[in-house]
C-alpha positions as CSV (number, residue, x, y, z in Angstrom):
1,M,23.3,56.0,-25.5
2,V,20.2,55.6,-27.8
3,V,21.3,55.9,-31.3
4,R,18.1,55.9,-33.4
5,E,14.4,56.2,-31.5
6,L,12.8,54.1,-35.1
7,L,11.9,50.8,-34.3
8,M,13.9,48.1,-36.2
9,T,14.1,44.8,-36.8
10,A,17.4,42.6,-36.2
11,G,17.6,42.6,-40.1
12,A,17.5,46.4,-40.6
13,F,19.8,46.4,-37.7
14,F,22.4,44.4,-39.1
15,D,22.3,46.9,-42.5
16,Y,22.5,50.0,-40.2
17,A,25.3,48.4,-38.2
18,A,27.5,47.4,-41.7
19,L,27.0,50.8,-42.5
20,P,31.1,52.2,-43.0
21,E,30.6,55.0,-40.4
22,N,29.1,52.4,-38.1
23,E,32.3,50.1,-38.3
24,R,33.8,51.0,-34.9
25,R,30.8,51.1,-32.8
26,D,29.5,48.7,-30.8
27,L,25.8,48.6,-31.1
28,E,22.4,46.7,-29.6
29,L,19.0,46.3,-30.6
30,H,17.0,47.0,-27.3
31,Q,13.1,46.3,-28.6
32,G,13.8,47.7,-31.5
33,V,15.6,50.8,-30.8
34,I,19.6,50.8,-31.4
35,V,21.6,51.2,-28.6
36,E,25.2,52.2,-28.7
37,I,27.5,50.2,-26.1
38,P,30.0,52.3,-24.7
39,S,34.1,51.4,-25.0
40,A,34.8,49.2,-22.2
41,S,37.3,50.1,-19.8
42,P,40.9,48.3,-19.4
43,L,39.4,46.5,-16.0
44,H,36.2,45.4,-18.2
45,G,38.3,43.7,-20.6
46,W,40.5,42.3,-18.4
47,I,37.8,40.4,-16.1
48,V,36.2,39.4,-19.5
49,M,39.5,37.7,-20.4
50,L,39.9,36.0,-16.7
51,F,36.3,34.5,-17.3
52,I,37.2,33.4,-20.6
53,Q,40.4,32.0,-19.3
54,V,39.0,29.9,-16.0
55,I,35.9,28.5,-18.5
56,T,38.2,27.9,-21.2
57,R,40.5,25.6,-18.9
58,F,37.5,23.7,-17.7
59,L,36.0,22.9,-21.3
60,D,39.6,21.5,-22.1
61,L,39.3,18.7,-19.6
62,H,35.3,18.8,-20.0
63,P,34.3,19.4,-24.0
64,V,30.8,20.2,-23.3
65,A,30.3,23.4,-24.6
66,Y,31.9,26.2,-26.4
67,I,33.0,29.8,-24.9
68,F,32.5,32.9,-26.8
69,G,33.9,36.8,-26.5
70,D,32.4,39.9,-26.8
71,S,31.9,40.4,-30.4
72,N,29.1,38.0,-31.1
73,D,25.6,39.3,-31.9
74,F,22.6,37.0,-30.2
75,V,19.4,37.8,-32.3
76,L,16.5,36.8,-29.2
77,S,14.0,38.3,-31.2
78,P,13.2,40.4,-34.5
79,G,13.3,43.4,-32.3
80,L,16.2,42.3,-30.0
81,V,19.8,41.6,-30.4
82,Y,22.4,41.4,-27.4
83,K,26.0,41.4,-27.5
84,P,27.1,39.8,-24.1
85,D,30.8,40.1,-22.8
86,A,31.0,36.5,-22.7
87,S,28.8,33.6,-23.4
88,V,28.9,29.6,-23.4
89,I,26.7,27.2,-26.0
90,L,26.5,23.6,-25.0
91,K,27.5,21.4,-28.3
92,E,24.6,20.0,-28.5
93,R,22.7,23.0,-29.4
94,L,25.6,24.2,-32.0
95,P,26.2,21.5,-34.7
96,S,28.0,23.6,-37.3
97,V,29.3,27.4,-36.5
98,P,26.3,30.0,-37.9
99,G,26.7,32.8,-39.9
100,R,25.0,35.0,-37.0
101,F,23.6,33.7,-33.5
102,H,19.6,33.2,-33.3
103,M,19.2,31.7,-30.1
104,A,20.1,33.0,-26.5
105,P,23.4,31.4,-25.1
106,D,23.1,28.9,-22.8
107,I,25.5,31.3,-20.3
108,A,25.2,35.3,-21.2
109,V,27.9,37.1,-18.8
110,E,27.7,40.9,-18.7
111,V,30.6,42.8,-16.9
112,I,28.3,45.4,-15.3
113,S,30.0,49.0,-15.9
114,P,29.0,52.3,-14.1
115,S,26.8,53.3,-16.8
116,N,24.3,50.6,-16.8
117,S,21.0,51.4,-15.1
118,A,19.6,48.6,-12.7
119,A,16.7,48.8,-14.7
120,E,18.6,47.9,-18.1
121,I,20.3,45.2,-16.1
122,S,17.2,44.0,-14.7
123,E,15.6,44.1,-18.6
124,K,18.7,42.3,-20.1
125,V,18.5,39.3,-17.3
126,E,14.6,38.8,-18.2
127,N,15.2,39.0,-21.8
128,Y,18.1,36.5,-21.8
129,L,16.5,33.7,-19.6
130,H,12.9,34.6,-21.3
131,H,14.5,33.7,-24.6
132,G,16.3,30.5,-23.5
133,S,19.7,31.3,-21.3
134,Q,19.6,28.8,-18.8
135,M,21.8,31.2,-16.5
136,V,22.7,34.6,-16.7
137,I,26.0,35.6,-14.9
138,L,26.3,39.5,-13.8
139,I,29.9,40.6,-12.7
140,Y,30.1,44.2,-10.7
141,T,33.5,45.7,-10.3
142,D,32.6,47.8,-7.5
143,P,32.4,45.9,-5.1
144,R,33.6,43.1,-6.6
145,T,30.8,40.7,-6.5
146,V,28.9,38.6,-9.0
147,R,25.6,37.9,-9.4
148,V,24.4,34.5,-11.0
149,C,20.5,34.3,-12.2
150,V,18.5,31.2,-13.3
151,A,15.0,31.2,-14.0
152,N,12.5,28.9,-12.1
153,D,9.9,26.6,-13.6
154,D,7.3,29.1,-12.0
155,G,8.6,32.0,-14.2
156,T,10.5,33.5,-11.2
157,I,14.0,34.1,-11.3
158,T,16.6,33.0,-8.4
159,L,19.5,35.5,-7.9
160,R,22.4,34.6,-6.0
161,T,25.1,37.3,-5.0
162,L,28.5,35.9,-4.1
163,T,31.5,38.0,-2.9
164,A,35.1,37.3,-3.6
165,E,35.8,34.7,-1.2
166,D,32.5,32.5,-2.3
167,W,32.7,30.3,-4.9
168,M,30.6,30.0,-8.1
169,D,29.4,27.0,-10.1
170,C,27.3,27.1,-13.0
171,G,24.8,24.1,-11.7
172,A,23.5,21.8,-14.6
173,V,24.8,23.8,-17.4
174,L,28.4,23.3,-16.8
175,P,27.9,20.1,-13.9
176,G,31.5,20.3,-11.9
177,F,32.3,23.7,-13.0
178,R,33.6,25.8,-9.7
179,V,35.9,28.9,-9.4
180,Q,36.3,31.5,-6.5
181,V,34.7,34.7,-7.4
182,K,38.1,36.6,-6.5
183,A,39.8,34.7,-9.5
184,L,37.4,36.8,-11.8
185,F,39.2,39.8,-10.9
186,P,42.9,41.2,-11.6
187,D,45.3,41.5,-8.7
188,L,46.1,44.9,-9.1
189,P,44.5,48.1,-7.8
190,V,42.4,49.8,-9.9
191,E,43.1,53.5,-10.7
192,T,39.6,55.9,-11.0
193,A,39.4,57.9,-14.1
């Protein structure tokens, strides 16, 4: 849902987001336009938590990166602020904890909601990769699949679609990391709203 059509910079966006009436709203800035992110479903939140747990277990044994949840803004450009559902930043790129991220995460993770359009998802993937992410992981709840997107040297994007029985890795970003896709989903049936 577009909140405000007036083109804004990241600075004006953060001023707007800090207003008391916006305190409980989840906002992003897409090409200078404020977009409100709908509240996450329980399934969405559970998947984010499972992904963070899986990566955290790997990073406990191989401390090469940091994992962040969904409450962090990433300023990719003056008119572009995304809030991925989870993100991974290599330690070599993060010498201290910033007040705000003015960079793209090495890995951006988005759990795709039914309200996300294909065009919106494609634009986000392209923006993450164009601004420095090495990988974007898209997690789809129906059907339970994962799409791993990586930028190639020639500017094209390689997309791998993985089903529940497949194994996902993070290539050169997190060498040695592997997880079976079905481990990223709860083992309970999901009710429709």
